[in-house]
SEKETI-203342 format. One line per 10 residues: their letters; for each residue x, y, z of N, C-alpha, C. Coordinates in nm, 3 decimals, always signed. Layout:
BEGIN
a	X/Y/Z/X/Y/Z/X/Y/Z ~ ...
This chain:
BEGIN
xxxxxxxxxx	+5.980/+1.948/+0.932/+6.062/+1.856/+0.986/+5.955/+1.745/+1.007 ~ +5.995/+1.682/+1.136/+5.893/+1.575/+1.225/+5.845/+1.577/+1.336 ~ +5.731/+1.595/+1.328/+5.719/+1.550/+1.498/+5.679/+1.477/+1.580 ~ +5.760/+1.455/+1.669/+5.762/+1.330/+1.796/+5.712/+1.315/+1.902 ~ +5.654/+1.249/+1.945/+5.593/+1.258/+2.118/+5.638/+1.114/+2.156 ~ +5.709/+1.109/+2.233/+5.753/+1.014/+2.283/+5.689/+0.954/+2.445 ~ +5.698/+0.818/+2.421/+5.617/+0.823/+2.609/+5.672/+0.624/+2.626 ~ +5.586/+0.596/+2.744/+5.707/+0.506/+2.838/+5.810/+0.544/+2.932 ~ +5.905/+0.466/+2.935/+5.986/+0.492/+3.061/+5.941/+0.459/+3.177 ~ +5.978/+0.528/+3.285/+5.905/+0.505/+3.451/+6.025/+0.496/+3.536
xxxxxxxxxx	+6.042/+0.448/+3.617/+6.126/+0.384/+3.732/+6.121/+0.220/+3.718 ~ +6.241/+0.172/+3.758/+6.256/+0.038/+3.790/+6.388/+0.017/+3.817 ~ +6.395/-0.114/+3.882/+6.528/-0.102/+3.985/+6.610/-0.148/+3.887 ~ +6.782/-0.206/+3.865/+6.871/-0.229/+3.843/+6.811/-0.384/+3.785 ~ +6.866/-0.439/+3.653/+6.823/-0.517/+3.576/+6.678/-0.563/+3.526 ~ +6.593/-0.468/+3.546/+6.482/-0.456/+3.487/+6.464/-0.414/+3.355 ~ +6.332/-0.381/+3.352/+6.347/-0.377/+3.151/+6.235/-0.276/+3.130 ~ +6.217/-0.223/+3.049/+6.143/-0.100/+3.039/+6.094/-0.091/+2.848 ~ +6.028/-0.001/+2.838/+6.022/+0.001/+2.681/+5.956/+0.143/+2.666 ~ +6.065/+0.214/+2.579/+5.966/+0.356/+2.490/+5.900/+0.335/+2.362
xxxxxxxxxx	+5.820/+0.462/+2.323/+5.740/+0.430/+2.210/+5.764/+0.632/+2.149 ~ +5.725/+0.638/+2.051/+5.779/+0.700/+1.964/+5.692/+0.735/+1.840 ~ +5.593/+0.820/+1.813/+5.544/+0.832/+1.725/+5.540/+0.978/+1.629 ~ +5.553/+0.929/+1.556/+5.607/+1.066/+1.464/+5.477/+1.102/+1.330 ~ +5.528/+1.236/+1.308/+5.415/+1.255/+1.226/+5.484/+1.390/+1.187 ~ +5.429/+1.423/+1.020/+5.485/+1.554/+0.964/+5.516/+1.565/+0.870 ~ +5.576/+1.411/+0.829/+5.673/+1.389/+0.694/+5.634/+1.261/+0.688 ~ +5.737/+1.173/+0.565/+5.685/+1.015/+0.506/+5.780/+0.925/+0.607 ~ +5.676/+0.887/+0.716/+5.803/+0.821/+0.833/+5.896/+0.703/+0.773 ~ +5.813/+0.654/+0.651/+5.878/+0.509/+0.614/+6.023/+0.560/+0.531
xxxxxxxxxx	+6.025/+0.657/+0.518/+6.190/+0.733/+0.441/+6.277/+0.739/+0.529 ~ +6.274/+0.800/+0.691/+6.329/+0.791/+0.763/+6.460/+0.760/+0.840 ~ +6.572/+0.723/+0.867/+6.667/+0.672/+0.975/+6.614/+0.733/+1.091 ~ +6.612/+0.696/+1.161/+6.548/+0.716/+1.292/+6.618/+0.693/+1.411 ~ +6.626/+0.740/+1.487/+6.730/+0.689/+1.618/+6.686/+0.743/+1.771 ~ +6.719/+0.689/+1.872/+6.697/+0.708/+2.005/+6.811/+0.770/+2.143 ~ +6.848/+0.873/+2.145/+6.880/+0.914/+2.216/+6.878/+0.950/+2.403 ~ +7.004/+0.956/+2.443/+6.966/+1.019/+2.569/+7.030/+1.148/+2.630 ~ +7.014/+1.180/+2.741/+7.065/+1.301/+2.811/+7.062/+1.229/+2.918 ~ +7.144/+1.239/+3.000/+7.160/+1.225/+3.159/+7.161/+1.337/+3.239
xxxxxxxxxx	+7.181/+1.357/+3.381/+7.170/+1.485/+3.455/+7.322/+1.535/+3.431 ~ +7.343/+1.633/+3.337/+7.498/+1.704/+3.352/+7.564/+1.663/+3.261 ~ +7.511/+1.616/+3.154/+7.562/+1.531/+3.040/+7.493/+1.593/+2.914 ~ +7.563/+1.552/+2.802/+7.544/+1.620/+2.676/+7.445/+1.464/+2.621 ~ +7.366/+1.534/+2.538/+7.214/+1.424/+2.438/+7.402/+1.329/+2.356 ~ +7.348/+1.193/+2.384/+7.377/+1.109/+2.290/+7.329/+1.031/+2.258 ~ +7.320/+0.930/+2.100/+7.280/+0.904/+1.994/+7.320/+0.742/+2.039 ~ +7.225/+0.669/+2.090/+7.240/+0.543/+2.163/+7.173/+0.421/+2.059 ~ +7.112/+0.441/+1.951/+6.989/+0.362/+1.911/+6.967/+0.379/+1.762 ~ +6.957/+0.351/+1.660/+6.978/+0.396/+1.497/+6.875/+0.251/+1.393
xxxxxxxxxx	+6.776/+0.315/+1.366/+6.737/+0.212/+1.259/+6.718/+0.297/+1.151 ~ +6.743/+0.253/+1.026/+6.735/+0.274/+0.926/+6.625/+0.242/+0.801 ~ +6.566/+0.386/+0.716/+6.454/+0.330/+0.705/+6.433/+0.207/+0.660 ~ +6.545/+0.141/+0.598/+6.536/-0.046/+0.546/+6.530/-0.136/+0.628 ~ +6.522/-0.046/+0.771/+6.538/-0.169/+0.906/+6.651/-0.201/+0.933 ~ +6.773/-0.151/+0.915/+6.903/-0.206/+0.959/+6.956/-0.078/+1.099 ~ +6.981/-0.183/+1.195/+6.994/-0.120/+1.335/+7.117/-0.121/+1.375 ~ +7.181/-0.042/+1.471/+7.298/-0.001/+1.525/+7.323/+0.064/+1.641 ~ +7.417/+0.003/+1.735/+7.391/+0.066/+1.852/+7.527/+0.131/+1.960 ~ +7.478/+0.215/+2.019/+7.583/+0.275/+2.147/+7.663/+0.141/+2.166
xxxxxxxxxx	+7.791/+0.113/+2.249/+7.851/+0.060/+2.276/+7.770/-0.003/+2.434 ~ +7.767/+0.151/+2.505/+7.738/+0.131/+2.635/+7.567/+0.020/+2.633 ~ +7.519/+0.023/+2.507/+7.355/-0.042/+2.508/+7.374/-0.187/+2.459 ~ +7.463/-0.204/+2.357/+7.433/-0.296/+2.309/+7.426/-0.452/+2.404 ~ +7.336/-0.523/+2.335/+7.297/-0.632/+2.362/+7.232/-0.617/+2.457 ~ +7.205/-0.519/+2.520/+7.031/-0.465/+2.619/+6.922/-0.414/+2.561 ~ +6.946/-0.318/+2.438/+6.855/-0.250/+2.428/+6.831/-0.310/+2.270 ~ +6.733/-0.293/+2.245/+6.627/-0.338/+2.068/+6.605/-0.189/+2.029 ~ +6.633/-0.145/+1.941/+6.526/-0.100/+1.832/+6.447/-0.108/+1.710 ~ +6.307/-0.113/+1.721/+6.253/-0.119/+1.601/+6.117/-0.012/+1.594
xxxxxxxxxx	+6.102/+0.002/+1.435/+5.973/+0.058/+1.408/+5.890/-0.034/+1.336 ~ +5.752/+0.049/+1.314/+5.587/-0.024/+1.271/+5.569/+0.099/+1.167 ~ +5.632/+0.098/+1.050/+5.594/+0.225/+0.958/+5.435/+0.239/+0.953 ~ +5.381/+0.146/+0.981/+5.214/+0.144/+0.912/+5.161/+0.228/+1.047 ~ +5.214/+0.237/+1.157/+5.222/+0.296/+1.270/+5.283/+0.450/+1.319 ~ +5.365/+0.460/+1.192/+5.489/+0.562/+1.241/+5.510/+0.565/+1.355 ~ +5.629/+0.469/+1.369/+5.631/+0.424/+1.501/+5.754/+0.370/+1.514 ~ +5.839/+0.408/+1.625/+5.976/+0.359/+1.647/+5.994/+0.345/+1.834 ~ +5.999/+0.229/+1.863/+6.058/+0.176/+1.937/+6.153/+0.127/+2.033 ~ +6.171/+0.144/+2.150/+6.306/+0.089/+2.193/+6.304/+0.031/+2.340
xxxxxxxxxx	+6.317/-0.112/+2.328/+6.327/-0.215/+2.391/+6.440/-0.205/+2.518 ~ +6.455/-0.190/+2.618/+6.562/-0.208/+2.716/+6.530/-0.319/+2.819 ~ +6.654/-0.381/+2.811/+6.634/-0.475/+2.919/+6.769/-0.457/+3.006 ~ +6.783/-0.517/+3.106/+6.933/-0.539/+3.257/+6.977/-0.352/+3.227 ~ +6.849/-0.350/+3.259/+6.876/-0.168/+3.293/+7.002/-0.188/+3.411 ~ +7.091/-0.028/+3.358/+7.210/-0.005/+3.517/+7.133/+0.114/+3.518 ~ +7.187/+0.141/+3.685/+7.164/+0.251/+3.714/+7.229/+0.440/+3.621 ~ +7.322/+0.393/+3.561/+7.384/+0.507/+3.459/+7.255/+0.456/+3.308 ~ +7.169/+0.415/+3.345/+7.098/+0.447/+3.180/+6.991/+0.510/+3.202 ~ +7.018/+0.561/+3.392/+6.882/+0.674/+3.403/+6.948/+0.843/+3.303
xxxxxxxxxx	+6.801/+0.854/+3.265/+6.838/+0.930/+3.149/+6.708/+1.045/+3.098 ~ +6.699/+1.094/+3.032/+6.584/+1.189/+2.949/+6.599/+1.091/+2.786 ~ +6.478/+1.019/+2.745/+6.534/+0.952/+2.615/+6.442/+1.058/+2.495 ~ +6.513/+1.096/+2.419/+6.447/+1.101/+2.290/+6.399/+1.059/+2.228 ~ +6.372/+1.125/+2.075/+6.362/+0.972/+1.946/+6.319/+1.143/+1.852 ~ +6.456/+1.094/+1.733/+6.456/+1.174/+1.638/+6.477/+1.117/+1.523 ~ +6.516/+1.188/+1.421/+6.581/+1.150/+1.312/+6.727/+1.121/+1.318 ~ +6.792/+1.005/+1.262/+6.928/+1.015/+1.296/+6.950/+0.971/+1.102 ~ +6.973/+1.074/+1.028/+7.014/+1.062/+0.937/+7.185/+1.015/+0.857 ~ +7.166/+0.844/+0.823/+7.239/+0.842/+0.759/+7.284/+0.778/+0.894
xxxxxxxxxx	+7.266/+0.749/+1.028/+7.282/+0.689/+1.120/+7.374/+0.783/+1.205 ~ +7.388/+0.874/+1.174/+7.451/+0.996/+1.252/+7.322/+1.079/+1.332 ~ +7.371/+1.172/+1.438/+7.275/+1.259/+1.526/+7.215/+1.329/+1.441 ~ +7.067/+1.431/+1.471/+6.985/+1.468/+1.408/+7.123/+1.630/+1.495 ~ +7.119/+1.724/+1.379/+7.160/+1.852/+1.435/+7.073/+1.982/+1.441 ~ +6.946/+1.945/+1.429/+6.854/+2.012/+1.422/+6.799/+2.108/+1.537 ~ +6.730/+2.175/+1.579/+6.648/+2.261/+1.667/+6.578/+2.161/+1.707 ~ +6.450/+2.142/+1.631/+6.323/+2.092/+1.683/+6.344/+1.934/+1.788 ~ +6.311/+1.925/+1.920/+6.318/+1.819/+2.009/+6.169/+1.807/+2.032 ~ +6.143/+1.642/+2.057/+6.013/+1.667/+2.151/+6.060/+1.659/+2.302
xxxxxxxxx	+5.934/+1.623/+2.353/+5.946/+1.679/+2.493/+6.027/+1.535/+2.649 ~ +6.041/+1.426/+2.505/+6.094/+1.314/+2.602/+6.056/+1.219/+2.724 ~ +6.110/+1.116/+2.803/+6.097/+1.049/+2.847/+6.188/+1.023/+2.926 ~ +6.124/+1.048/+3.064/+6.217/+1.037/+3.129/+6.210/+0.832/+3.201 ~ +6.375/+0.781/+3.214/+6.392/+0.689/+3.214/+6.463/+0.683/+3.358 ~ +6.440/+0.607/+3.520/+6.555/+0.636/+3.634/+6.578/+0.502/+3.672 ~ +6.669/+0.469/+3.690/+6.688/+0.306/+3.749/+6.782/+0.326/+3.848 ~ +6.733/+0.243/+3.932/+6.790/+0.282/+4.106/+6.829/+0.143/+4.125 ~ +6.949/+0.127/+4.209/+7.025/-0.001/+4.220/+6.954/+0.004/+4.342
């Protein structure tokens, strides 16, 4: 299975921008479909952006047009660029596999990265 370490994030005012970075190890990263997920206070973890091994992307309606997912296979890294942030984007953000663009159902998750957006 893949191991991941998320970083970036932080606190920002509404309308601001932040970037997240996820470094993966443990398997052949370039073969993997990857995704960014988030879990807000008292909420379930949701898949917000995916990128296939071929580079095709997809986004949840709530972040479409504001978030951009990308990857660098040479660095085993997937990125999430977030702009026009809203208070409702406040969550812990995780990266993990997203096979076929679907949410990962496995048990392993990294520590996540906190994003806090104030109004």
